[in-house]
All heavy atoms as an XYZ file, in Angstrom:
740
protein
N       0.857     -1.175      0.023
C       0.026      0.008     -0.006
C       0.908      1.241      0.004
O       1.853      1.319      0.750
C      -0.893     -0.026      1.240
C      -1.758      1.170      1.326
S      -3.237      0.884      2.328
C      -2.822      1.631      3.817
N       0.526      2.177     -0.850
C       1.313      3.459     -0.958
C       0.604      4.528     -0.107
O      -0.606      4.725     -0.216
C       1.389      3.895     -2.395
C       2.167      2.888     -3.241
C       2.070      5.272     -2.501
C       2.188      3.180     -4.654
N       1.397      5.163      0.722
C       0.828      6.270      1.537
C       1.486      7.559      1.056
O       2.725      7.594      0.788
C       1.090      6.046      3.011
C       0.391      4.863      3.613
C       0.642      4.775      5.056
C      -0.081      3.617      5.651
N       0.049      3.472      7.094
N       0.674      8.543      0.933
C       1.171      9.873      0.549
C       0.800     10.893      1.562
O      -0.325     10.900      2.044
C       0.610     10.267     -0.872
C       0.999      9.303     -1.983
S       0.258      9.736     -3.553
C       1.108     11.211     -3.943
N       1.687     11.748      1.860
C       1.426     12.873      2.787
C       1.716     14.166      2.092
O       2.722     14.351      1.465
C       2.357     12.692      4.003
C       2.050     13.704      5.097
C       2.887     13.459      6.308
C       2.525     14.463      7.362
N       3.329     14.232      8.594
N       0.698     15.050      2.195
C       0.838     16.353      1.577
C       1.055     17.433      2.644
O       0.495     17.343      3.731
C      -0.443     16.685      0.780
N       1.841     18.385      2.292
C       2.040     19.535      3.146
C       0.790     20.400      3.133
O      -0.087     20.223      2.279
C       3.275     20.372      2.736
O       2.944     20.976      1.422
C       4.520     19.531      2.645
N       0.713     21.313      4.023
C      -0.453     22.199      4.079
C      -0.559     22.999      2.771
O      -1.644     23.179      2.217
C      -0.371     23.164      5.269
C      -1.598     24.028      5.462
C      -1.536     24.881      6.714
O      -0.775     24.502      7.639
O      -2.266     25.904      6.731
N       0.574     23.440      2.268
C       0.590     24.247      0.999
C       0.122     23.319     -0.149
O      -0.679     23.778     -0.975
C       2.039     24.758      0.736
C       2.212     25.490     -0.610
C       1.333     26.757     -0.642
C       3.662     25.867     -0.810
N       0.601     22.112     -0.224
C       0.163     21.202     -1.293
C      -1.347     20.908     -1.165
O      -2.035     20.854     -2.215
C       0.929     19.895     -1.205
C       2.421     20.048     -1.577
C       3.242     18.796     -1.302
O       2.958     18.128     -0.293
O       4.188     18.544     -2.037
N      -1.829     20.762      0.020
C      -3.268     20.512      0.203
C      -4.110     21.710     -0.267
O      -5.119     21.567     -0.937
C      -3.609     20.228      1.666
O      -3.045     18.994      2.079
N      -3.614     22.908      0.042
C      -4.356     24.128     -0.421
C      -4.302     24.214     -1.899
O      -5.311     24.591     -2.534
C      -3.736     25.390      0.248
C      -4.133     25.512      1.701
C      -3.490     26.722      2.331
C      -3.840     26.841      3.809
N      -3.265     28.035      4.411
N      -3.151     23.928     -2.535
C      -3.037     23.997     -3.988
C      -3.992     22.956     -4.640
O      -4.636     23.239     -5.619
C      -1.608     23.774     -4.458
C      -0.713     24.948     -4.126
C       0.754     24.667     -4.587
N       0.782     24.510     -6.016
C       1.721     23.796     -6.675
N       2.667     23.244     -5.958
N       1.716     23.699     -7.941
N      -4.027     21.776     -4.049
C      -4.875     20.724     -4.577
C      -6.354     21.148     -4.442
O      -7.156     21.023     -5.389
C      -4.687     19.429     -3.815
C      -5.592     18.328     -4.271
C      -5.308     17.608     -5.428
C      -6.718     17.953     -3.567
C      -6.198     16.596     -5.880
C      -7.561     16.960     -3.966
C      -7.274     16.263     -5.136
N      -6.784     21.691     -3.290
C      -8.138     22.139     -3.087
C      -8.494     23.214     -4.112
O      -9.608     23.238     -4.666
C      -8.343     22.667     -1.646
C      -8.377     21.584     -0.618
O      -8.542     20.390     -1.010
O      -8.229     21.838      0.561
N      -7.567     24.170     -4.326
C      -7.851     25.269     -5.273
C      -7.981     24.710     -6.693
O      -8.933     25.083     -7.425
C      -6.714     26.278     -5.213
C      -6.900     27.481     -6.105
C      -5.811     28.481     -6.037
C      -6.059     29.619     -6.995
N      -4.958     30.544     -7.015
N      -7.154     23.767     -7.071
C      -7.228     23.183     -8.419
C      -8.541     22.354     -8.537
O      -9.202     22.442     -9.628
C      -6.008     22.261     -8.657
N      -8.897     21.656     -7.517
C     -10.148     20.900     -7.585
C     -11.357     21.827     -7.682
O     -12.280     21.574     -8.455
C     -10.263     20.029     -6.330
C     -11.453     19.074     -6.282
C     -11.478     18.135     -7.477
C     -11.463     18.272     -5.009
N     -11.352     22.947     -6.941
C     -12.423     23.910     -7.058
C     -12.515     24.469     -8.458
O     -13.606     24.675     -8.980
C     -12.241     25.035     -6.032
C     -12.482     24.644     -4.615
O     -13.164     23.628     -4.384
O     -12.034     25.376     -3.690
N     -11.358     24.726     -9.059
C     -11.359     25.285    -10.414
C     -11.928     24.228    -11.402
O     -12.701     24.604    -12.313
C      -9.958     25.709    -10.847
C      -9.926     26.430    -12.132
C      -8.602     27.049    -12.492
O      -7.821     27.367    -11.559
O      -8.344     27.237    -13.684
N     -11.539     22.980    -11.273
C     -12.049     21.934    -12.180
C     -13.593     21.817    -12.015
O     -14.299     21.739    -13.009
C     -11.355     20.607    -11.865
C      -9.920     20.625    -12.333
C     -12.103     19.462    -12.522
C      -9.089     19.486    -11.929
N     -14.045     21.816    -10.756
C     -15.514     21.737    -10.540
C     -16.245     22.946    -11.122
O     -17.326     22.827    -11.660
C     -15.827     21.611     -9.024
C     -15.410     20.271     -8.419
C     -15.549     20.316     -6.909
C     -16.165     19.132     -9.006
N     -15.659     24.129    -10.993
C     -16.249     25.347    -11.531
C     -16.312     25.249    -13.084
O     -17.356     25.577    -13.678
C     -15.382     26.602    -11.142
C     -16.056     27.871    -11.552
O     -17.283     28.047    -11.256
O     -15.418     28.680    -12.204
N     -15.260     24.772    -13.699
C     -15.270     24.552    -15.125
C     -16.354     23.601    -15.543
O     -17.125     23.828    -16.497
C     -13.907     24.080    -15.630
C     -12.769     25.061    -15.685
C     -11.450     24.390    -15.918
C     -13.021     26.174    -16.674
N     -16.475     22.522    -14.842
C     -17.474     21.474    -15.130
C     -18.897     22.044    -14.989
O     -19.734     21.852    -15.819
C     -17.315     20.275    -14.224
C     -18.346     19.213    -14.382
C     -18.249     18.350    -15.481
C     -19.415     19.104    -13.559
C     -19.229     17.376    -15.680
C     -20.431     18.166    -13.746
C     -20.306     17.275    -14.807
N     -19.129     22.818    -13.914
C     -20.449     23.375    -13.630
C     -20.828     24.408    -14.684
O     -22.037     24.693    -14.894
C     -20.545     23.972    -12.254
C     -20.510     22.891    -11.205
O     -20.959     21.764    -11.419
N     -20.012     23.201    -10.030
N     -19.896     25.018    -15.375
C     -20.162     26.071    -16.337
C     -20.154     25.590    -17.785
O     -20.223     26.397    -18.678
C     -19.206     27.248    -16.142
C     -19.450     27.978    -14.877
O     -20.599     28.276    -14.539
N     -18.402     28.259    -14.112
N     -20.056     24.250    -17.992
C     -20.094     23.749    -19.347
C     -21.486     23.950    -19.929
O     -22.510     23.850    -19.255
C     -19.795     22.225    -19.339
C     -18.381     21.802    -19.025
C     -18.307     20.289    -18.969
C     -17.426     22.306    -20.101
N     -21.541     24.217    -21.199
C     -22.802     24.395    -21.918
C     -23.397     23.037    -22.169
O     -22.654     22.054    -22.398
C     -22.615     25.100    -23.261
C     -22.212     26.525    -23.079
C     -22.115     27.244    -24.464
O     -22.766     26.798    -25.431
O     -21.368     28.195    -24.556
N     -24.730     22.947    -22.115
C     -25.377     21.679    -22.433
C     -25.191     21.411    -23.918
O     -25.222     22.333    -24.748
C     -26.896     21.766    -22.161
C     -27.174     21.755    -20.653
O     -26.382     21.261    -19.877
N     -28.309     22.347    -20.291
N     -24.965     20.167    -24.217
C     -24.769     19.709    -25.615
C     -26.130     19.253    -26.128
O     -26.509     18.108    -25.891
C     -23.723     18.632    -25.685
C     -23.268     18.262    -27.057
O     -23.608     19.079    -27.958
O     -22.686     17.207    -27.239
N     -26.805     20.104    -26.842
C     -28.089     19.784    -27.376
C     -27.921     18.907    -28.648
O     -27.037     19.144    -29.479
C     -28.884     21.047    -27.727
N     -28.759     17.847    -28.769
C     -28.638     16.980    -29.937
C     -29.056     17.749    -31.198
O     -29.869     18.699    -31.144
C     -29.628     15.869    -29.621
C     -30.554     16.388    -28.629
C     -29.792     17.436    -27.867
N     -28.477     17.412    -32.332
C     -28.799     18.008    -33.596
C     -30.189     17.595    -34.035
O     -30.993     18.400    -34.512
C     -27.753     17.623    -34.709
C     -26.414     18.253    -34.316
C     -28.192     18.059    -36.080
C     -25.274     17.822    -35.220
N     -30.540     16.325    -33.783
C     -31.860     15.793    -34.121
C     -32.473     15.248    -32.873
O     -31.820     14.498    -32.164
C     -31.774     14.720    -35.211
C     -31.151     15.300    -36.486
C     -33.135     14.120    -35.497
C     -30.877     14.207    -37.529
N     -33.692     15.630    -32.564
C     -34.364     15.182    -31.400
C     -35.211     13.972    -31.785
O     -36.416     14.109    -32.080
C     -35.212     16.301    -30.803
C     -35.773     15.979    -29.442
O     -35.251     14.990    -28.824
O     -36.716     16.647    -29.002
N     -34.620     12.777    -31.796
C     -35.316     11.553    -32.196
C     -36.360     11.205    -31.124
O     -36.107     11.404    -29.912
C     -34.399     10.386    -32.317
C     -33.504     10.458    -33.527
C     -32.150     10.598    -33.446
C     -34.066     10.297    -34.820
C     -31.350     10.651    -34.549
C     -33.269     10.366    -35.947
C     -31.906     10.506    -35.819
N     -37.492     10.645    -31.509
C     -38.449     10.132    -30.556
C     -37.870      8.867    -29.875
O     -36.966      8.222    -30.402
N     -38.445      8.569    -28.711
C     -37.925      7.408    -27.960
C     -38.096      6.123    -28.715
O     -37.209      5.240    -28.668
C     -38.616      7.317    -26.572
C     -37.966      6.304    -25.690
C     -36.482      6.570    -25.399
O     -36.138      7.708    -25.026
N     -35.628      5.601    -25.570
N     -39.178      5.990    -29.483
C     -39.388      4.795    -30.320
C     -38.269      4.620    -31.316
O     -37.793      3.483    -31.569
C     -40.782      4.799    -30.966
C     -40.972      5.962    -31.871
O     -40.457      7.068    -31.566
O     -41.749      5.834    -32.819
N     -37.869      5.715    -31.937
C     -36.793      5.709    -32.944
C     -35.470      5.343    -32.285
O     -34.725      4.523    -32.791
C     -36.693      7.025    -33.696
C     -35.512      7.044    -34.658
C     -37.971      7.338    -34.477
N     -35.183      5.973    -31.135
C     -33.947      5.643    -30.400
C     -33.923      4.138    -30.023
O     -32.852      3.510    -30.137
C     -33.848      6.505    -29.152
C     -33.605      7.996    -29.420
C     -33.727      8.816    -28.105
C     -32.268      8.256    -30.056
N     -35.058      3.595    -29.577
C     -35.093      2.205    -29.235
C     -34.798      1.313    -30.401
O     -34.032      0.358    -30.313
C     -36.443      1.845    -28.619
C     -36.694      2.521    -27.262
O     -35.700      2.928    -26.631
O     -37.871      2.534    -26.823
N     -35.388      1.684    -31.554
C     -35.139      0.846    -32.778
C     -33.710      1.003    -33.247
O     -33.160      0.005    -33.783
C     -36.161      1.218    -33.865
C     -37.511      0.545    -33.615
O     -37.596     -0.497    -33.009
N     -38.562      1.180    -34.078
N     -33.145      2.163    -33.153
C     -31.718      2.358    -33.505
C     -30.847      1.457    -32.625
O     -29.950      0.783    -33.138
C     -31.291      3.827    -33.446
C     -31.967      4.615    -34.529
C     -29.775      3.953    -33.503
C     -31.761      6.138    -34.455
N     -31.149      1.458    -31.339
C     -30.374      0.600    -30.440
C     -30.500     -0.867    -30.800
O     -29.518     -1.622    -30.787
C     -30.817      0.816    -29.012
N     -31.738     -1.308    -31.129
C     -31.931     -2.667    -31.554
C     -31.174     -3.029    -32.817
O     -30.541     -4.063    -32.972
C     -33.436     -2.949    -31.745
C     -34.256     -3.041    -30.521
C     -35.707     -3.390    -30.824
N     -36.484     -3.308    -29.645
C     -37.264     -2.293    -29.282
N     -37.370     -1.248    -30.055
N     -37.956     -2.305    -28.180
N     -31.291     -2.103    -33.806
C     -30.543     -2.279    -35.064
C     -29.078     -2.348    -34.823
O     -28.395     -3.202    -35.470
C     -30.898     -1.144    -36.041
N     -28.510     -1.490    -33.997
C     -27.073     -1.544    -33.744
C     -26.654     -2.796    -33.116
O     -25.594     -3.359    -33.337
C     -26.657     -0.316    -32.926
C     -26.667      0.973    -33.743
C     -26.079      2.127    -32.961
C     -25.870      3.337    -33.862
N     -25.032      4.310    -33.284
N     -27.527     -3.318    -32.177
C     -27.231     -4.551    -31.506
C     -27.206     -5.706    -32.500
O     -26.371     -6.606    -32.449
C     -28.204     -4.812    -30.384
C     -27.921     -6.026    -29.515
C     -28.872     -6.092    -28.349
C     -28.486     -7.227    -27.462
N     -29.370     -7.365    -26.305
N     -28.145     -5.685    -33.463
C     -28.242     -6.783    -34.428
C     -27.235     -6.671    -35.543
O     -26.608     -7.681    -35.964
C     -29.673     -6.814    -35.013
C     -29.907     -7.939    -35.968
C     -31.355     -8.085    -36.350
C     -31.620     -9.312    -37.231
N     -33.026     -9.446    -37.537
N     -27.038     -5.440    -36.099
C     -26.218     -5.267    -37.309
C     -24.900     -4.579    -37.020
O     -24.082     -4.501    -37.953
C     -27.013     -4.499    -38.333
C     -28.257     -5.211    -38.800
C     -29.489     -4.807    -38.360
C     -28.149     -6.334    -39.646
C     -30.651     -5.475    -38.771
C     -29.315     -6.955    -40.061
C     -30.540     -6.583    -39.581
O     -31.686     -7.247    -39.979
N     -24.697     -4.017    -35.891
C     -23.435     -3.284    -35.553
C     -23.575     -1.797    -35.776
O     -24.317     -1.301    -36.615
N     -22.768     -1.070    -34.937
C     -22.836      0.408    -34.976
C     -22.498      0.979    -36.355
O     -23.219      1.824    -36.877
C     -21.825      0.990    -33.939
C     -22.286      0.756    -32.498
O     -23.386      0.225    -32.287
O     -21.501      1.105    -31.624
N     -21.431      0.453    -36.913
C     -20.932      1.047    -38.200
C     -21.976      0.950    -39.286
O     -22.229      1.908    -39.995
C     -19.635      0.394    -38.622
C     -18.955      1.024    -39.809
C     -17.643      0.387    -40.109
C     -17.028      1.075    -41.332
N     -15.753      0.519    -41.698
N     -22.555     -0.243    -39.429
C     -23.502     -0.424    -40.547
C     -24.747      0.454    -40.321
O     -25.194      1.106    -41.268
C     -23.963     -1.892    -40.614
C     -24.952     -2.171    -41.745
S     -25.451     -3.870    -41.693
C     -26.625     -3.888    -43.047
N     -25.246      0.513    -39.132
C     -26.471      1.308    -38.869
C     -26.134      2.803    -39.055
O     -26.960      3.557    -39.661
C     -27.041      1.029    -37.458
C     -28.148      1.974    -37.125
C     -27.454     -0.407    -37.369
N     -24.994      3.228    -38.580
C     -24.587      4.670    -38.767
C     -24.519      5.019    -40.277
O     -24.948      6.067    -40.678
C     -23.252      4.947    -38.060
C     -23.341      4.950    -36.565
O     -24.487      4.999    -36.045
O     -22.290      4.938    -35.919
N     -23.945      4.108    -41.033
C     -23.806      4.335    -42.478
C     -25.183      4.407    -43.131
O     -25.435      5.280    -43.977
C     -22.990      3.243    -43.135
C     -21.513      3.328    -42.812
C     -20.694      2.145    -43.362
O     -21.305      1.244    -44.012
O     -19.487      2.137    -43.131
N     -26.103      3.514    -42.740
C     -27.444      3.507    -43.327
C     -28.188      4.772    -42.980
O     -28.874      5.357    -43.813
C     -28.265      2.288    -42.844
C     -27.664      0.931    -43.297
C     -27.860      0.725    -44.789
C     -27.404     -0.651    -45.156
N     -27.448     -0.876    -46.588
N     -28.120      5.198    -41.689
C     -28.847      6.419    -41.290
C     -28.258      7.610    -42.024
O     -28.986      8.476    -42.528
C     -28.764      6.561    -39.773
C     -29.583      5.512    -39.080
C     -29.190      7.983    -39.354
C     -29.456      5.458    -37.552
N     -26.939      7.699    -42.150
C     -26.300      8.784    -42.869
C     -26.762      8.820    -44.337
O     -26.977      9.875    -44.893
C     -24.805      8.698    -42.775
C     -24.277      9.416    -41.559
O     -24.293     10.653    -41.471
N     -23.820      8.640    -40.565
N     -26.877      7.670    -44.965
C     -27.274      7.586    -46.374
C     -28.717      8.089    -46.541
O     -28.997      8.890    -47.433
C     -27.209      6.124    -46.878
O     -25.843      5.702    -46.764
C     -27.673      5.981    -48.302
N     -29.631      7.679    -45.634
C     -30.991      8.103    -45.727
C     -31.084      9.642    -45.478
O     -31.752     10.325    -46.225
C     -31.868      7.335    -44.710
C     -33.242      7.937    -44.595
C     -31.934      5.882    -45.085
N     -30.418     10.123    -44.452
C     -30.505     11.549    -44.125
C     -29.837     12.427    -45.269
O     -30.409     13.429    -45.646
C     -29.859     11.847    -42.765
C     -29.758     13.327    -42.496
C     -30.668     11.169    -41.645
N     -28.734     11.931    -45.749
C     -28.043     12.650    -46.843
C     -28.997     12.743    -48.056
O     -29.127     13.811    -48.699
C     -26.783     11.901    -47.248
C     -25.846     12.632    -48.195
C     -24.557     11.922    -48.442
N     -23.748     11.835    -47.227
C     -23.480     10.665    -46.585
N     -23.958      9.487    -47.025
N     -22.735     10.714    -45.536
N     -29.672     11.664    -48.360
C     -30.621     11.646    -49.495
C     -31.761     12.639    -49.231
O     -32.159     13.389    -50.141
C     -31.121     10.243    -49.772
C     -32.162     10.162    -50.923
C     -31.569     10.535    -52.249
O     -30.320     10.389    -52.484
O     -32.363     10.933    -53.140
N     -32.339     12.584    -48.050
C     -33.457     13.447    -47.712
C     -33.035     14.917    -47.793
O     -33.742     15.753    -48.321
C     -33.934     13.129    -46.305
C     -35.241     13.803    -45.970
S     -35.295     14.946    -44.542
C     -33.703     15.130    -43.924
N     -31.858     15.243    -47.290
C     -31.375     16.649    -47.325
C     -31.061     17.095    -48.761
O     -31.095     18.292    -49.028
C     -30.178     16.797    -46.443
C     -30.438     16.651    -44.924
C     -29.166     16.658    -44.139
C     -31.350     17.793    -44.456
N     -30.736     16.165    -49.638
C     -30.434     16.557    -51.044
C     -31.668     17.102    -51.734
O     -31.574     17.768    -52.758
C     -29.881     15.352    -51.799
O     -30.886     14.408    -52.124
N     -32.881     16.862    -51.178
C     -34.114     17.381    -51.749
C     -34.330     18.844    -51.437
O     -35.140     19.498    -52.040
C     -35.313     16.616    -51.212
C     -35.295     15.137    -51.428
C     -34.585     14.449    -52.355
C     -36.007     14.166    -50.655
N     -34.825     13.097    -52.254
C     -35.697     12.923    -51.192
C     -36.850     14.254    -49.595
C     -36.206     11.725    -50.643
C     -37.407     13.100    -49.057
C     -37.051     11.863    -49.588
N     -33.603     19.353    -50.497
C     -33.738     20.758    -50.076
C     -32.669     21.632    -50.664
O     -31.549     21.219    -50.851
C     -33.618     20.801    -48.490
C     -34.576     19.892    -47.736
C     -34.205     19.958    -46.241
C     -36.000     20.278    -47.957
N     -33.071     22.896    -50.964
C     -32.132     23.896    -51.466
C     -31.393     24.524    -50.247
O     -31.943     25.282    -49.500
C     -32.867     24.982    -52.264
C     -31.983     26.042    -52.833
C     -30.925     25.453    -53.798
O     -31.286     24.633    -54.657
O     -29.809     25.877    -53.708
N     -30.114     24.157    -50.053
C     -29.443     24.631    -48.891
C     -28.127     25.380    -49.223
O     -27.414     25.831    -48.330
C     -29.038     23.424    -47.972
C     -30.225     22.598    -47.484
C     -29.731     21.362    -46.730
C     -31.097     23.454    -46.600
N     -27.796     25.498    -50.529
C     -26.526     26.122    -50.899
C     -26.407     27.595    -50.476
O     -25.354     28.109    -50.296
C     -26.328     26.089    -52.447
C     -26.169     24.639    -52.918
O     -25.771     23.781    -52.114
O     -26.413     24.374    -54.091
N     -27.529     28.237    -50.315
C     -27.522     29.686    -49.920
C     -27.431     29.895    -48.401
O     -27.397     31.048    -47.953
C     -28.736     30.409    -50.468
C     -30.044     29.790    -49.935
O     -30.050     28.577    -49.619
O     -31.054     30.554    -49.839
N     -27.318     28.871    -47.620
C     -27.308     28.960    -46.167
C     -25.881     28.643    -45.699
O     -25.340     27.596    -45.998
C     -28.306     27.944    -45.521
C     -28.197     28.046    -44.001
C     -29.698     28.213    -46.018
N     -25.310     29.600    -44.960
C     -23.948     29.404    -44.417
C     -24.008     29.026    -42.960
O     -24.821     29.576    -42.208
C     -23.171     30.718    -44.514
C     -22.943     31.192    -45.950
C     -21.828     30.443    -46.600
C     -21.491     31.047    -47.936
N     -21.371     30.104    -48.977
N     -23.211     28.076    -42.570
C     -23.079     27.725    -41.193
C     -22.154     28.694    -40.481
O     -21.350     29.371    -41.157
C     -22.505     26.306    -41.043
C     -23.383     25.169    -41.626
C     -22.634     23.842    -41.514
C     -24.706     25.088    -40.900
N     -22.269     28.809    -39.180
C     -21.426     29.782    -38.447
C     -19.960     29.522    -38.635
O     -19.171     30.450    -38.843
C     -21.734     29.618    -36.937
C     -21.082     30.698    -36.103
C     -21.555     30.642    -34.680
O     -22.722     30.391    -34.410
O     -20.678     30.842    -33.769
N     -19.550     28.240    -38.746
C     -18.133     27.919    -38.964
C     -17.654     28.435    -40.339
O     -16.575     28.959    -40.471
C     -17.889     26.407    -38.865
C     -18.139     25.798    -37.554
C     -19.624     25.388    -37.362
O     -20.285     25.151    -38.380
O     -20.066     25.342    -36.199
N     -18.534     28.298    -41.336
C     -18.193     28.772    -42.686
C     -18.065     30.264    -42.707
O     -17.192     30.831    -43.401
C     -19.227     28.298    -43.692
C     -19.306     26.798    -43.908
C     -20.458     26.324    -44.743
O     -21.516     26.992    -44.714
O     -20.323     25.298    -45.396
N     -18.920     30.972    -42.008
C     -18.858     32.430    -41.976
C     -17.594     32.878    -41.261
O     -16.983     33.821    -41.711
C     -20.120     32.980    -41.249
C     -21.362     32.775    -42.046
C     -22.636     33.186    -41.249
O     -22.536     33.407    -40.051
O     -23.693     33.213    -41.878
N     -17.198     32.182    -40.192
C     -16.007     32.489    -39.487
C     -14.739     32.289    -40.361
O     -13.817     33.077    -40.332
C     -15.867     31.710    -38.167
C     -16.882     32.144    -37.108
O     -17.360     33.251    -37.159
N     -17.158     31.246    -36.181
N     -14.750     31.221    -41.159
C     -13.651     30.926    -42.036
C     -13.541     31.997    -43.095
O     -12.413     32.443    -43.455
C     -13.855     29.581    -42.761
C     -13.612     28.389    -41.804
C     -13.926     27.045    -42.483
O     -14.134     27.044    -43.741
O     -13.951     26.060    -41.769
N     -14.654     32.517    -43.620
C     -14.624     33.537    -44.606
C     -14.132     34.864    -43.988
O     -13.301     35.586    -44.581
C     -16.051     33.789    -45.187
C     -16.437     32.813    -46.206
C     -17.812     33.116    -46.790
O     -18.576     33.913    -46.273
N     -18.133     32.398    -47.895
N     -14.529     35.192    -42.781
C     -14.066     36.353    -42.086
C     -12.552     36.291    -41.825
O     -11.855     37.287    -42.048
C     -14.778     36.540    -40.750
C     -16.252     36.914    -40.903
O     -16.626     37.289    -42.033
O     -16.998     36.808    -39.915
N     -12.048     35.113    -41.488
C     -10.595     34.943    -41.191
C      -9.795     35.093    -42.495
O      -8.718     35.672    -42.516
C     -10.320     33.592    -40.576
C     -10.846     33.480    -39.190
O     -11.143     34.553    -38.526
O     -10.998     32.355    -38.659
N     -10.358     34.611    -43.595
C      -9.658     34.685    -44.876
C      -9.626     36.109    -45.464
O      -8.716     36.410    -46.277
N     -10.540     36.946    -45.106
C     -10.595     38.315    -45.658
C      -9.623     39.244    -44.977
O      -9.258     40.273    -45.508
C     -11.999     38.851    -45.495
C     -13.027     38.163    -46.369
C     -14.460     38.611    -46.142
O     -14.641     39.543    -45.270
O     -15.379     38.081    -46.774
N      -9.184     38.907    -43.769
C      -8.251     39.791    -43.037
C      -6.865     39.871    -43.643
O      -6.340     39.082    -44.267
C      -8.092     39.305    -41.586
O      -9.363     39.298    -40.959
């Protein structure tokens, strides 16, 4: 068994670092899903992945969504990342 002893200064530094990590964690933004699938769809995706594997199901879903999005006129819409890239390139 390894025993470690910290000085009072080391303990204070550790406590401060831990407080900072907890503060960073508490201030993280929520990661909202791009698509809000219904629970029935999520359950069927889980079943399909269990039966056919993650990679195959991911590829099939991407193929279907890619095809569906190809029906929409989207060339005139810029994403925030694309706008930032254009702004950086103009400087």
